[in-house]
Structure formats: structure tokens, C-alpha cells
C-alpha positions as CSV (number, residue, x, y, z in Angstrom):
1,X,87.7,12.1,-37.2
2,X,84.2,11.8,-35.7
3,X,85.5,12.0,-32.1
4,X,85.2,15.8,-31.8
5,X,81.5,15.5,-32.6
6,X,80.7,13.0,-29.7
7,X,80.4,15.6,-27.0
8,X,77.8,17.5,-29.0
9,X,75.8,14.2,-29.5
10,X,76.0,13.4,-25.8
11,X,74.8,16.9,-24.9
12,X,71.7,16.4,-27.2
13,X,71.0,13.0,-25.6
14,X,71.2,14.5,-22.1
15,X,68.8,17.3,-23.2
16,X,66.4,14.8,-24.5
17,X,66.6,12.7,-21.4
18,X,66.1,15.7,-19.2
19,X,63.0,16.7,-21.3
20,X,61.6,13.1,-21.0
21,X,62.2,13.1,-17.3
22,X,60.4,16.4,-16.9
23,X,57.5,15.2,-18.9
24,X,57.3,12.0,-16.8
25,X,57.3,14.1,-13.6
26,X,54.4,16.2,-15.0
27,X,52.6,13.1,-16.0
28,X,53.0,11.6,-12.5
29,X,52.0,14.8,-10.9
30,X,48.8,14.9,-13.0
31,X,48.2,11.3,-12.1
32,X,48.6,12.0,-8.4
33,X,46.2,14.9,-8.7
34,X,43.7,12.7,-10.5
35,X,43.9,10.0,-8.0
36,X,43.7,12.5,-5.1
37,X,40.6,14.1,-6.7
38,X,39.0,10.7,-7.3
39,X,39.7,9.6,-3.8
40,X,38.3,12.9,-2.5
41,X,35.1,12.5,-4.6
42,X,34.8,8.9,-3.5
43,X,35.4,10.0,0.1
44,X,32.6,12.7,-0.2
45,X,30.3,10.1,-1.8
46,X,31.0,7.6,1.0
47,X,30.5,10.3,3.6
48,X,27.1,11.1,2.0
49,X,26.2,7.5,1.9
50,X,27.1,7.0,5.6
51,X,25.0,10.1,6.4
52,X,22.0,8.7,4.5
53,X,22.4,5.1,5.8
54,X,20.3,5.4,8.9
55,X,17.3,6.8,7.0
56,X,17.7,4.2,4.3
57,X,18.0,1.3,6.8
58,X,15.0,2.6,8.8
59,X,12.8,2.8,5.7
60,X,14.0,-0.5,4.4
61,X,13.4,-2.3,7.6
62,X,9.9,-0.7,8.0
63,X,9.1,-2.0,4.4
64,X,10.4,-5.5,5.0
65,X,7.2,-6.7,6.7
66,X,5.2,-5.6,3.7
67,X,7.5,-7.2,1.2
68,X,6.8,-10.5,2.8
69,X,3.1,-10.0,3.2
70,X,2.7,-8.9,-0.5
71,X,4.7,-11.8,-1.9
72,X,2.7,-13.9,-4.4
73,X,-0.4,-11.7,-3.9
74,X,-2.4,-11.0,-7.0
75,X,-2.8,-7.3,-7.6
76,X,-4.9,-5.7,-10.4
77,X,-3.6,-2.2,-11.4
78,X,-5.8,0.0,-13.5
79,X,-3.9,2.6,-15.6
80,X,-6.5,5.1,-16.9
81,X,-6.0,6.9,-20.1
82,X,-4.9,10.1,-18.4
83,X,-2.0,8.2,-16.9
84,X,-1.2,6.4,-20.2
85,X,-1.2,9.7,-22.2
86,X,1.4,11.3,-19.8
87,X,4.8,9.7,-20.8
88,X,6.6,11.0,-17.7
89,X,3.9,9.7,-15.3
90,X,3.7,6.4,-17.2
91,X,7.4,5.8,-17.0
92,X,7.4,6.4,-13.3
93,X,4.5,4.1,-12.6
94,X,5.8,1.3,-14.9
95,X,9.3,1.6,-13.1
96,X,7.5,1.0,-9.8
97,X,5.5,-1.9,-11.2
98,X,8.6,-3.6,-12.4
99,X,9.9,-3.3,-8.9
100,X,6.8,-4.9,-7.5
101,X,7.1,-7.7,-10.0
102,X,10.7,-8.2,-8.9
103,X,9.4,-8.7,-5.4
104,X,7.1,-11.5,-6.5
105,X,3.9,-9.6,-6.7
106,X,1.6,-11.0,-9.3
107,X,0.4,-8.2,-11.5
108,X,-2.5,-7.7,-13.9
109,X,-2.4,-4.4,-15.7
110,X,-5.5,-2.9,-17.2
111,X,-4.8,-0.2,-19.8
112,X,-7.2,2.6,-20.6
113,X,-7.1,4.4,-24.0
114,X,-10.0,6.8,-24.0
115,X,-8.0,10.0,-24.5
116,X,-5.9,8.4,-27.3
117,X,-9.0,7.1,-29.0
118,X,-10.5,10.6,-28.9
119,X,-7.3,12.1,-30.3
120,X,-7.3,9.5,-33.2
121,X,-11.0,10.2,-34.0
122,X,-10.5,14.0,-33.9
123,X,-7.6,13.8,-36.4
124,X,-9.9,11.9,-38.7
125,X,-12.6,14.5,-38.4
126,X,-14.9,12.2,-36.4
127,X,-16.6,13.5,-33.3
128,X,-16.8,11.1,-30.4
129,X,-20.5,10.3,-29.3
130,X,-21.6,9.4,-25.8
131,X,-25.0,8.6,-24.2
132,X,-25.6,8.3,-20.5
133,X,-21.8,8.3,-19.9
134,X,-21.0,5.5,-22.3
135,X,-19.4,5.7,-25.8
136,X,-21.4,4.7,-28.8
137,X,-18.9,2.5,-30.7
138,X,-19.4,2.3,-34.5
139,X,-16.9,0.8,-37.0
140,X,-14.8,4.0,-37.0
141,X,-14.6,4.0,-33.2
142,X,-13.6,0.3,-33.2
143,X,-10.8,0.9,-35.7
144,X,-9.5,3.7,-33.4
145,X,-9.9,1.4,-30.4
146,X,-7.8,-1.3,-32.0
147,X,-5.0,1.1,-32.9
148,X,-5.1,2.8,-29.5
149,X,-5.0,-0.4,-27.5
150,X,-2.2,-1.8,-29.7
151,X,-0.1,1.4,-29.3
152,X,-0.7,1.4,-25.5
153,X,0.2,-2.3,-25.2
154,X,3.5,-1.9,-27.1
155,X,4.4,1.1,-25.0
156,X,4.0,-0.8,-21.8
157,X,5.8,-3.9,-23.1
158,X,8.7,-1.8,-24.2
159,X,9.0,0.0,-20.8
160,X,8.9,-3.3,-19.0
161,X,11.4,-4.9,-21.2
162,X,14.2,-2.5,-20.1
163,X,17.1,-4.5,-18.5
164,X,18.9,-3.5,-15.4
165,X,21.9,-1.1,-15.8
166,X,25.3,-2.9,-16.5
167,X,27.1,-1.0,-13.6
168,X,24.5,-2.3,-11.2
169,X,24.9,-5.9,-12.4
170,X,28.7,-5.7,-12.3
171,X,28.7,-4.3,-8.7
172,X,26.5,-7.1,-7.4
173,X,27.5,-10.1,-9.5
174,X,30.7,-12.1,-10.1
175,X,32.9,-10.5,-12.7
176,X,33.8,-13.8,-14.5
177,X,30.2,-14.7,-15.1
178,X,28.9,-14.3,-18.7
179,X,26.4,-11.5,-18.5
180,X,23.2,-12.1,-20.3
181,X,20.9,-9.1,-20.9
182,X,17.1,-9.8,-21.2
183,X,13.8,-8.2,-20.4
184,X,13.3,-7.5,-16.7
185,X,9.7,-8.6,-17.0
186,X,7.8,-10.9,-19.4
187,X,4.4,-9.4,-20.5
188,X,1.6,-11.5,-22.0
189,X,-1.7,-10.6,-23.6
190,X,-4.6,-12.6,-24.8
191,X,-8.3,-12.8,-25.6
192,X,-9.2,-13.5,-22.0
193,X,-12.2,-11.1,-21.7
194,X,-15.6,-12.4,-22.7
195,X,-18.1,-9.6,-23.4
196,X,-21.5,-9.0,-24.9
197,X,-23.0,-6.0,-26.7
198,X,-24.6,-3.4,-24.4
199,X,-27.4,-3.3,-26.9
200,X,-30.2,-0.8,-27.1
201,X,-30.8,1.1,-23.8
202,X,-33.5,3.8,-23.5
203,X,-33.8,4.0,-27.3
204,X,-30.0,4.3,-27.9
205,X,-28.1,1.6,-29.9
206,X,-24.6,1.5,-28.4
207,X,-23.5,-0.7,-31.3
208,X,-20.1,-2.3,-30.5
209,X,-19.9,-0.9,-27.0
210,X,-19.7,-4.0,-24.8
211,X,-20.1,-5.0,-21.1
212,X,-17.9,-7.6,-19.5
213,X,-19.5,-11.1,-19.0
214,X,-16.6,-13.0,-17.6
215,X,-12.8,-13.5,-17.7
216,X,-10.9,-16.7,-18.5
217,X,-9.4,-16.8,-15.0
218,X,-7.8,-20.2,-15.4
219,X,-5.5,-19.0,-18.2
220,X,-4.7,-15.7,-16.5
221,X,-3.8,-17.5,-13.3
222,X,-1.6,-19.9,-15.2
223,X,0.3,-16.9,-16.6
224,X,0.7,-15.3,-13.3
225,X,2.0,-18.5,-11.7
226,X,4.6,-18.7,-14.5
227,X,6.0,-15.2,-13.4
228,X,4.5,-13.2,-16.3
229,X,2.7,-9.8,-16.1
230,X,-0.7,-10.0,-17.6
231,X,-2.0,-7.1,-19.6
232,X,-5.7,-6.4,-20.4
233,X,-7.1,-3.6,-22.5
234,X,-10.6,-2.2,-23.0
235,X,-11.2,-4.7,-25.8
236,X,-13.5,-7.8,-25.0
237,X,-14.4,-10.6,-27.4
238,X,-17.9,-11.9,-27.8
239,X,-19.0,-15.6,-28.4
240,X,-20.1,-14.4,-31.8
241,X,-16.5,-13.5,-32.7
242,X,-17.0,-9.7,-32.4
243,X,-14.5,-7.2,-30.9
244,X,-16.3,-5.0,-28.3
245,X,-15.1,-1.7,-26.7
246,X,-15.7,-1.9,-22.9
247,X,-15.2,0.5,-19.9
248,X,-11.7,0.1,-18.5
249,X,-12.8,0.5,-14.9
250,X,-15.5,-2.2,-15.4
251,X,-12.8,-4.5,-16.8
252,X,-10.5,-3.8,-13.8
253,X,-13.2,-4.4,-11.3
254,X,-14.2,-7.7,-13.0
255,X,-10.6,-8.9,-13.1
256,X,-10.1,-8.1,-9.4
257,X,-13.3,-9.9,-8.3
258,X,-13.1,-13.0,-10.6
259,X,-9.4,-13.5,-10.0
260,X,-9.9,-13.3,-6.3
261,X,-7.3,-10.5,-6.2
262,X,-5.9,-9.3,-2.9
263,X,-6.0,-5.7,-4.1
264,X,-7.4,-3.5,-6.8
265,X,-5.2,-0.4,-7.4
266,X,-6.4,2.5,-9.5
267,X,-3.7,5.0,-10.5
268,X,-5.3,8.4,-10.8
269,X,-4.2,11.9,-11.7
270,X,-6.7,13.3,-9.1
271,X,-5.9,13.5,-5.4
272,X,-9.1,12.4,-3.8
273,X,-8.1,13.6,-0.4
274,X,-8.2,17.2,-1.7
275,X,-12.0,16.5,-2.4
276,X,-12.4,15.6,1.3
277,X,-12.2,11.9,0.9
278,X,-10.3,10.5,4.0
279,X,-7.3,8.3,3.5
280,X,-9.2,5.2,4.8
281,X,-12.8,4.5,3.9
282,X,-14.7,1.6,5.5
283,X,-16.9,0.1,2.9
284,X,-20.1,1.3,4.5
285,X,-18.8,4.8,4.7
286,X,-17.7,4.7,1.1
287,X,-21.2,3.6,0.0
288,X,-22.7,6.4,1.9
289,X,-20.3,8.9,0.4
290,X,-21.2,7.8,-3.1
291,X,-24.9,7.9,-2.4
292,X,-24.6,11.4,-1.1
293,X,-23.5,12.8,-4.4
294,X,-25.7,10.5,-6.6
295,X,-29.4,10.5,-7.4
296,X,-29.2,6.7,-7.2
297,X,-30.4,5.3,-3.9
298,X,-28.2,2.2,-4.1
299,X,-25.1,1.1,-5.9
300,X,-25.6,-0.9,-9.1
301,X,-25.3,-4.7,-8.6
302,X,-21.9,-6.1,-9.8
303,X,-23.4,-7.7,-12.9
304,X,-24.9,-4.4,-13.9
305,X,-23.2,-1.3,-15.1
306,X,-23.0,1.8,-12.8
307,X,-25.9,4.1,-13.3
308,X,-25.6,7.3,-15.3
309,X,-26.1,9.3,-12.1
310,X,-23.2,7.5,-10.4
311,X,-21.0,8.0,-13.4
312,X,-21.7,11.6,-13.5
313,X,-21.3,12.4,-9.8
314,X,-18.7,10.0,-8.5
315,X,-15.0,9.7,-9.6
316,X,-14.7,6.6,-11.6
317,X,-11.7,5.5,-9.7
318,X,-13.6,5.5,-6.3
319,X,-16.7,3.9,-7.8
320,X,-14.5,1.0,-9.1
321,X,-12.8,0.7,-5.7
322,X,-16.1,0.4,-3.9
323,X,-17.7,-2.0,-6.3
324,X,-14.6,-4.3,-6.1
325,X,-14.7,-4.3,-2.3
326,X,-18.4,-4.9,-1.9
327,X,-17.9,-8.0,-4.2
328,X,-15.1,-9.7,-2.2
329,X,-11.8,-7.8,-2.9
330,X,-10.1,-7.3,0.4
331,X,-8.6,-3.9,-0.3
332,X,-8.9,-1.2,-3.1
333,X,-6.6,1.7,-3.4
334,X,-6.9,4.9,-5.3
335,X,-3.4,6.4,-5.7
336,X,-2.3,9.8,-7.1
337,X,0.1,8.9,-9.9
338,X,1.4,12.4,-9.9
339,X,3.4,11.8,-6.8
340,X,6.7,10.0,-7.6
341,X,6.8,6.7,-5.9
342,X,3.3,6.9,-4.5
343,X,2.5,3.3,-5.4
344,X,5.5,2.0,-3.4
345,X,4.7,4.3,-0.5
346,X,1.1,3.2,-0.4
347,X,2.0,-0.5,-0.4
348,X,5.1,-0.6,1.7
349,X,4.4,1.9,4.5
350,X,1.7,1.9,7.2
351,X,-0.1,5.1,6.3
352,X,0.5,5.2,2.6
353,X,-0.4,8.2,0.3
354,X,-3.6,7.2,-1.3
355,X,-7.2,6.4,-0.4
356,X,-7.9,2.9,0.7
357,X,-11.4,1.2,0.7
358,X,-11.9,-1.9,2.7
359,X,-14.2,-3.8,5.0
360,X,-14.6,-2.1,8.4
361,X,-11.7,-3.2,10.6
362,X,-13.5,-1.7,13.6
363,X,-16.9,-3.1,12.9
364,X,-18.7,-3.9,16.1
365,X,-16.2,-2.1,18.3
366,X,-17.7,0.6,20.5
367,X,-17.6,2.2,24.0
368,X,-19.3,-0.1,26.5
369,X,-22.4,0.9,28.4
370,X,-23.7,-0.4,31.7
371,X,-26.1,-2.8,29.9
372,X,-23.0,-4.7,28.6
373,X,-21.8,-5.6,32.1
374,X,-23.5,-9.0,32.3
375,X,-22.3,-10.0,28.8
376,X,-18.7,-9.0,29.7
377,X,-18.8,-11.0,32.9
378,X,-20.3,-14.0,31.1
379,X,-17.4,-13.9,28.5
380,X,-14.7,-13.7,31.2
381,X,-16.4,-16.4,33.2
382,X,-16.2,-18.8,30.3
383,X,-12.5,-17.9,29.9
384,X,-11.8,-18.6,33.6
385,X,-13.5,-22.0,33.3
386,X,-10.9,-22.8,30.5
387,X,-8.1,-22.3,33.1
388,X,-7.3,-18.6,32.2
389,X,-6.7,-15.9,34.9
390,X,-9.8,-14.3,36.5
391,X,-11.0,-10.8,35.8
392,X,-9.0,-8.2,37.7
393,X,-10.9,-7.0,40.7
394,X,-12.6,-3.5,40.5
395,X,-12.0,-3.1,36.8
396,X,-15.6,-3.0,35.6
397,X,-16.6,-0.2,38.0
398,X,-19.5,2.1,37.4
399,X,-16.9,5.0,37.0
400,X,-15.2,3.0,34.3
401,X,-18.5,2.8,32.4
402,X,-19.3,6.4,33.0
403,X,-16.0,7.7,31.7
404,X,-16.0,5.7,28.6
405,X,-12.9,3.7,29.5
406,X,-14.3,0.2,28.6
407,X,-14.5,-1.0,25.0
408,X,-16.3,-4.0,23.7
409,X,-16.3,-5.8,20.4
410,X,-19.7,-7.4,19.6
411,X,-21.3,-9.4,16.9
412,X,-25.1,-10.0,16.7
413,X,-25.4,-8.7,20.2
414,X,-22.8,-11.1,21.6
415,X,-19.7,-9.7,23.3
416,X,-16.6,-11.2,21.6
417,X,-13.9,-9.1,23.3
418,X,-13.3,-6.4,25.9
419,X,-10.5,-4.0,26.8
420,X,-10.3,-1.5,29.7
421,X,-8.1,1.7,29.5
422,X,-7.2,3.0,32.9
423,X,-5.8,6.5,33.0
424,X,-3.2,6.3,35.9
425,X,-1.7,9.8,35.8
426,X,1.9,11.1,35.1
427,X,5.0,9.0,35.5
428,X,8.1,10.4,37.3
429,X,9.3,11.9,34.1
430,X,6.1,13.8,33.5
431,X,4.7,11.5,30.7
432,X,0.9,11.0,30.7
433,X,0.3,7.2,31.2
434,X,-2.6,4.8,30.8
435,X,-2.7,1.1,31.6
436,X,-4.4,-1.6,29.4
437,X,-6.1,-4.2,31.5
438,X,-8.7,-6.9,31.1
439,X,-7.8,-7.1,27.3
440,X,-9.1,-10.2,25.7
441,X,-11.0,-11.6,22.7
442,X,-12.9,-14.8,22.8
443,X,-10.5,-17.6,21.5
444,X,-13.2,-18.8,19.0
445,X,-12.9,-15.5,17.2
446,X,-9.2,-14.9,17.2
447,X,-7.0,-15.2,14.1
448,X,-9.1,-13.0,11.9
449,X,-7.6,-9.6,12.8
450,X,-10.2,-8.8,15.5
451,X,-7.7,-8.7,18.4
452,X,-5.5,-6.3,16.3
453,X,-8.5,-4.1,15.6
454,X,-9.5,-3.9,19.2
455,X,-6.0,-2.9,20.3
456,X,-5.8,-0.4,17.4
457,X,-9.1,1.2,18.5
458,X,-7.9,1.4,22.2
459,X,-4.6,3.0,21.1
460,X,-6.5,5.6,19.0
461,X,-8.7,6.4,22.0
462,X,-5.6,6.7,24.3
463,X,-4.0,9.1,21.9
464,X,-7.0,11.2,21.5
465,X,-7.2,11.5,25.4
466,X,-3.6,12.8,25.5
467,X,-1.9,9.5,26.6
468,X,1.7,9.3,25.5
469,X,2.7,6.0,27.2
470,X,0.5,2.9,27.1
471,X,1.5,0.3,29.8
472,X,0.7,-3.4,30.0
473,X,1.5,-5.7,33.0
474,X,1.6,-9.3,31.9
475,X,1.0,-10.8,35.2
476,X,-2.4,-9.1,35.7
477,X,-3.7,-10.1,32.2
478,X,-6.0,-12.8,31.1
479,X,-4.2,-15.2,28.8
480,X,-1.3,-12.8,28.7
481,X,1.1,-13.1,25.9
482,X,4.2,-11.0,26.0
483,X,5.3,-12.1,22.5
484,X,2.0,-10.9,21.0
485,X,2.3,-7.5,22.5
486,X,6.0,-7.2,21.4
487,X,4.9,-8.0,17.9
488,X,2.5,-5.0,18.2
489,X,5.3,-2.6,19.0
490,X,5.3,-2.9,22.8
491,X,8.7,-3.0,24.4
492,X,9.4,-5.5,27.1
493,X,11.4,-3.5,29.7
494,X,11.7,-6.2,32.3
495,X,10.1,-6.9,35.7
496,X,7.6,-4.2,36.6
497,X,8.8,-3.8,40.1
498,X,12.3,-2.9,38.8
499,X,11.1,0.0,36.5
500,X,9.3,2.4,38.8
501,X,10.7,5.3,36.7
502,X,8.2,4.5,34.0
503,X,5.2,4.4,36.3
504,X,3.3,6.9,38.4
505,X,4.4,6.7,42.0
506,X,1.0,5.5,43.2
507,X,0.9,2.7,40.6
508,X,4.5,1.7,41.3
509,X,3.7,1.1,44.9
510,X,0.8,-1.2,44.0
511,X,3.1,-3.7,42.2
512,X,3.6,-6.9,44.1
513,X,7.2,-8.3,43.4
514,X,5.8,-11.9,44.1
515,X,3.6,-11.7,41.1
516,X,6.6,-11.4,38.7
517,X,4.7,-9.1,36.3
518,X,6.6,-8.0,33.3
519,X,6.2,-4.4,32.2
520,X,5.5,-3.7,28.5
521,X,5.5,-0.2,27.2
522,X,4.4,1.5,24.0
523,X,5.0,5.1,23.0
524,X,1.9,6.8,21.8
525,X,3.0,9.6,19.4
526,X,0.9,12.8,19.3
527,X,-1.5,13.1,16.4
528,X,-0.5,14.9,13.2
529,X,-2.7,17.6,11.6
530,X,-4.6,15.1,9.5
531,X,-5.3,12.4,12.0
532,X,-6.2,14.9,14.8
533,X,-9.4,15.7,12.8
534,X,-10.2,12.0,12.2
535,X,-12.5,10.4,14.8
536,X,-11.5,7.2,16.6
537,X,-12.1,4.2,14.4
538,X,-12.1,6.1,11.1
539,X,-8.4,5.6,10.3
540,X,-6.1,2.7,10.4
541,X,-3.3,2.7,12.9
542,X,-1.6,5.5,14.9
């Protein structure tokens, strides 16, 4: 009796199956569209990555040498209150510091809290009091100092505790490993600063304002060796058990000097180059610059505080950098924190972005005069007795002295090194060429960067003279070292007699194939707007 109903049921089933099939087709179509869009997006992303790859690789390779040289170096970084109060700036700087730590740079951070202290005191109706550039620290000020330093330290610890993003970890680690999330950096703090009261000066009682006596360097170095980041604040502790409020720049300078740090870095919100400060300041030039704007005739000794005149006239960042260098720190940097990544650019590129204070790399290097002739010949004669090649004939001519093409490095009136830059005209392709000859430094004084400095000075002189290709023939050089010149960006292009295209015609005809000279070439790039105004020997590198 139900047989007549069967066709109607089959028809309903067929309709249902058709609907399901249509729905599945729509789903598959949407899936294909999604996959296509995803593939298209990934393709565009891959194309963008391929386009950016050469730039990234070039920058990465250029930074590689600095990554190695900075490894296990101790660097003291001062973060003044203006940087600490700007959350965006602080986040950027701390991200860069975490990256430095991951590349095995040993970091000591010195945190300034002056602005935060002033804010806390103002909220409580207390007016900050200063005398001769220093804060007078009573009990209310010390309470604000304790709160401000605690808040600053917690803020830094929190930022440096941020772990790496999970997608990054999954991309570059095995998927079957158990992932453990932890702080990217471990931060430690302690009572490592020993201070004393500033006392009564010119009738003013500074109460609990302190000056730094010393640091517990053994404990700090132990923490750095364990891979920890050390944090210092403006608080010091006296032998009487008092807490004292000190100047953050003074603490940073003492930390850099007493730890034997390789660098002191002061992050600033002021671009000193806009005030006419050059990107590189030899220590003597930096002292002169500070004295020009100060009533003080000399810088304060390290164990004393900077004078009120110096505090009033000179940027604290530059004053700290100079005091650190004059007391043994190799390099001090003042970096504009407002430029994103400025810390990394300063440390991992040749020219950097900040102001660097250091000993004078070019100290004792100058253009030779005729009176130096005997000393130069005496140096070369001693080298020749040691079995090295003789001085090329005619190099030390009167014309060479008159045209300023001979450079010497001296110390206490003794010539330690010499270089001659011979302008040889234009090559066949129209490039202005000069040849470096008689380049040598006394072996007893090599290994301390003097040879590098002499070459750098000569290259700067060549560029200022319009030279765009610097040539060096190994077979004509005293104690020639092709490898050394290659390490200094010269290209070994092969036997000199086989590359006449890189030489002026007259010079190419003078090459003797029997000497087997190798030709090394370095491209001298034209100066940029900044360096063109900087005299030779007043900037590092070309």
C-alpha cells in the first residue's frame, strides 16, 4: 500500500542530494578562492622579501664585524630622566638594549629619575631646591627619590622580561620541542654604589645629596660574567648606613671608569650635532670645546664634581663623555634617543649617528716638512737592515715635500711611520688616480692601531684632493702585505702588468713584468655634505 509513495520519497532524496552537492561545490569554490588569495598574498610577501634581501644582506654583512668586536665588551649605558619619562622612547631603547644583550654585550644600565622626582614633589606641594647645579636632598626629597628609583627600576625590569614572540620561536625551532617561555634578559640590582655626603659647600648644606666614592666592581663584574644585566640608579649607600641621592651622570662616569668599560653611552633627547658638535671629537678637541663655553679654565679632576660653570654651560651628556675618556674609557658616545634604532646604528655601522669622544686616532700624524728627511731616511735604513725592501728611488723628492704629498707619524720627535701619496693622473677610463708608496710603520709600534690611522689619514687626504682610485703595487712596497691591504678594503685585481686599464698610460708603461707586482685598488668615494666640511684628521674613516 506504501509503494505509490516511494517515487515521492525518492524525489525528495534526490533534491536533498542535489542541494548538498551544490553546497559542497560552493564550499570548494570558496576554499579554492581562499587558497588562491593566500598563495597570492604569500607570493607578494615573498616577492617583497626577495626585493629587500640585497639591502638586508648588505647591512647584515656590514654589521657582522662589529658584532664580533663588541662581543663580551662591557658597556655602561646612561638613561637620563628625559628618556625614562618618555614611554615610547624608553620602549625603543630597551628593545635595542635587549638585542645588544642577546649578542653577548655586557650591559650596565644607569637610570635617571630627576623629572619623576620633581613630579612627585610638585604633587605633594614641595618645591625642588637647587644650589650651584646640585639638588638639596632633605627627607622629603629622599622619599621621592626612593619611590622614583623603584618605579624606574620596575619599569625597566618589566620591559626586559618580555619573551620572544611565539610565531618567531615556532618558525626557527623544532615543533616537537616543549616550548618554555621566560624573560629574555635577567636584570639584577644591588647596593653596589658607595657614596658620601656632599656636605656644606660655600655655606650651603646639601644634606643627603651625595657624591660617589667607589663601586663594588667585583660584585658587578661577577653578575656581568653570569650573563645578567646590571641596573644602577641615582641612589648610593654610605658607610654610615645612609641612603644618598647622587648625580646620575656622575654614577655613569664612575661605573665606566672603575669597571674598565669599553664604552660609555649616554642616550640623550638632544642632537648635539645641531649645536655644531662634530660626529667625532678627539679628547683634546672635546676639552677645548668645553672650556670655550665655560668660565672654568680646566676640567674638574675625576674625584671632584664638575664645577657649577661647567654644569651651567655644557651639556651634561658631553661632560660625562669627556670625563670618562680622560680617565681611561676608550670610547664615549652621546646618542640621540629620538631617532629609532640610533643605538644600533651607532654601534654596528662605521659612521654611526651620534657623537663619539675618544683618544685622538691621528695624534702625531701630519704633513712632512723638509726637516723630517733625515729622520725618515734613518727609519727606512733601519728597516732595510732588517732585510726589508729598500726605499723606492726618487720618492722623497723636494717636490713631494713642497706639494704636501708626504705624511709622517711621530712621537716625541721620533718618526714612527711614513707614507707618500703620488698623484699619477687619470686612468684610461677617466678616473683620477693616486698611488700609495713607501707606506710603513716601525715594527716596534705596530699592533696598536697606528698603521690603520696612518692609512685612514692618507685616504682622507686623497679624497680631499679629488682622488677617486687609490692604487698600491705590492712589489714596490717595504714589507708589503697584500692580505693587510685586502683587510682594509683594497681589492687584489691581479698582476699589475695585466691591468693597464686601471692605470694611467704613463704609469702602466713603467711597470716591469719581471717584478711580479700585484695591483691593489681601493675606490675613494666622493665626500658627502657633512664630511666635505670636516678637515682631514677630524673624522674617522671615509
